C-alpha positions in Angstrom: 0.0 0.0 0.0 1.2 3.5 -0.9 -0.3 6.1 1.4 -0.4 9.7 0.1 -1.4 12.9 1.9 -4.7 14.1 0.4 -3.9 17.7 1.3 -0.7 17.6 -0.8 -1.6 15.1 -3.5 -3.6 15.5 -6.7 -4.9 12.8 -9.1 -4.4 13.9 -12.7 -6.5 12.1 -15.3 -5.0 12.5 -18.8 -7.1 12.7 -21.9 -10.1 10.6 -20.8 -12.1 12.1 -23.7 -14.8 9.9 -25.2 -13.2 9.7 -28.7 -9.9 8.5 -27.1 -11.6 6.1 -24.6 -13.4 4.5 -27.6 -10.2 3.8 -29.6 -9.0 0.2 -29.9 -6.5 0.3 -27.1 -4.2 -2.2 -25.3 -3.4 -3.8 -23.0 -6.9 -3.0 -21.8 -9.9 -1.2 -23.4 -10.2 2.5 -22.7 -13.4 1.8 -20.8 -11.5 -0.3 -18.3 -8.8 2.4 -17.8 -11.5 5.0 -17.5 -13.3 2.9 -14.8 -10.1 2.3 -12.8 -9.3 6.0 -13.0 -12.8 7.0 -11.9 -12.7 4.6 -9.0 -9.4 6.2 -7.9 -11.0 9.7 -8.4 -13.9 8.7 -6.1 -11.4 7.7 -3.4 -9.4 10.9 -3.8 -12.6 13.1 -3.7 -13.8 11.3 -0.6 -10.4 12.0 1.1 -10.5 15.7 0.1 -7.7 15.4 -2.5 -7.7 17.4 -5.7 -8.8 15.7 -8.9 -7.7 17.4 -12.2 -8.8 16.2 -15.7 -6.6 17.2 -18.6 -8.4 17.5 -22.0 -6.7 17.9 -25.4 -8.0 20.5 -27.7 -6.8 21.1 -31.2 -5.8 24.7 -32.1 -8.6 24.9 -34.6 -12.1 26.1 -33.5 -13.7 22.8 -34.7 -13.1 19.9 -32.4 -13.7 16.3 -33.6 -16.8 14.6 -32.3 -16.3 13.1 -28.8 -13.7 15.7 -27.7 -15.5 16.2 -24.5 -14.4 14.4 -21.3 -16.1 11.1 -20.6 -19.1 12.0 -18.5 -18.0 10.2 -15.4 -14.5 11.7 -15.5 -15.9 15.2 -16.0 -18.2 14.8 -13.0 -15.4 13.8 -10.7 -12.9 16.5 -11.7 -12.4 19.5 -9.4 -10.6 21.2 -12.2 -10.4 20.8 -16.0 -7.3 21.9 -17.8 -7.3 22.3 -21.5 -4.0 21.5 -23.2 -2.9 22.0 -26.8 0.3 19.9 -26.7 0.9 16.2 -25.7 1.8 17.1 -22.1 -0.3 18.8 -19.5 2.0 21.6 -18.4 3.1 23.6 -21.5 1.1 26.9 -21.6 -1.7 25.6 -19.4 -2.8 26.5 -15.9 -2.0 23.1 -14.5 1.1 24.1 -12.4 -0.7 27.2 -11.1 -3.7 25.1 -10.1 -1.5 22.6 -8.3 0.5 25.4 -6.6 -2.6 27.0 -5.3 -3.4 23.8 -3.3 0.3 23.3 -2.3 0.3 20.0 -4.1 3.7 18.2 -4.1 2.7 14.7 -5.3 0.9 13.7 -8.4 -0.8 10.4 -9.2 -1.2 10.1 -13.0 -3.7 8.0 -14.9 -5.2 8.1 -18.4 -4.6 7.6 -22.1 -2.2 7.1 -23.7 0.4 5.8 -21.3 3.4 6.5 -23.6 2.0 9.9 -24.9 -0.1 12.2 -22.7 0.7 10.5 -19.4 4.4 10.1 -20.0 4.8 13.7 -21.5 2.9 15.1 -18.5 5.1 13.0 -16.1 8.3 14.3 -17.7 7.2 17.9 -17.2 5.9 17.2 -13.7 9.3 15.8 -12.8 11.0 18.9 -14.2 8.7 20.9 -11.8 9.8 18.9 -8.8 6.6 16.8 -8.2 6.8 13.4 -6.6 5.1 10.9 -9.0 3.0 7.8 -8.8 1.4 6.0 -11.8 -1.8 4.0 -11.6 -0.9 1.2 -14.0 -4.4 -0.3 -14.4 -5.9 3.2 -15.0 -3.7 3.7 -18.1 -3.6 2.2 -21.6 -2.1 2.9 -25.0 -2.6 2.2 -28.7 -0.6 -1.0 -28.3 0.3 -3.3 -25.4 4.0 -2.9 -26.3 3.8 0.9 -26.0 2.1 0.6 -22.6 4.6 -2.0 -21.4 7.6 0.1 -22.5 6.3 3.1 -20.7 5.4 1.3 -17.5 8.6 -0.8 -17.3 11.2 1.5 -18.9 10.3 5.2 -18.9 7.8 5.9 -16.1 9.8 4.2 -13.3 12.6 6.7 -13.9 10.2 9.4 -12.7 8.2 7.7 -10.0 6.5 4.5 -8.9 4.2 2.4 -11.1 1.6 0.7 -8.9 -1.9 -0.7 -9.2 -4.6 1.9 -8.4 -5.9 -0.2 -5.5 -2.5 0.2 -3.8 -2.8 4.0 -3.7 -4.5 5.2 -0.5 -5.2 8.9 0.1 -5.2 9.0 3.9 
């Protein structure tokens, strides 16, 4: 069990947009990663921890159908940050939002493990955040991409654990 301080920890849900959740993903369907992320978000909210949802938006005015956050993820988010790059920090209010709550630790989940999650993790590490990754609340376009991220890249920035092992208390 990994215990985190809910007053200093935020759960960051990356790109749980319906059009992304519905893609053919691996090693698990997007709906499974969404469900695991939402269960974690419910625990975080119950403990008083911050839940932030990141949502990609293309720079054009017209967004593809399904660009909204999945309904359940949107309902659980205390804050929604729109990003226009792969990662969640570049030219967004994410760092400011976290600083306002004196957050020092981030738990990351979402889609795609090796893209949005990993890119956000790299920037979070640059900003000095402690990082945890909820492995079962992430997925990618291929199982190999997910596995490479969770076994090679992400462990260099923090701990990769099952969402059930993370306890905001």
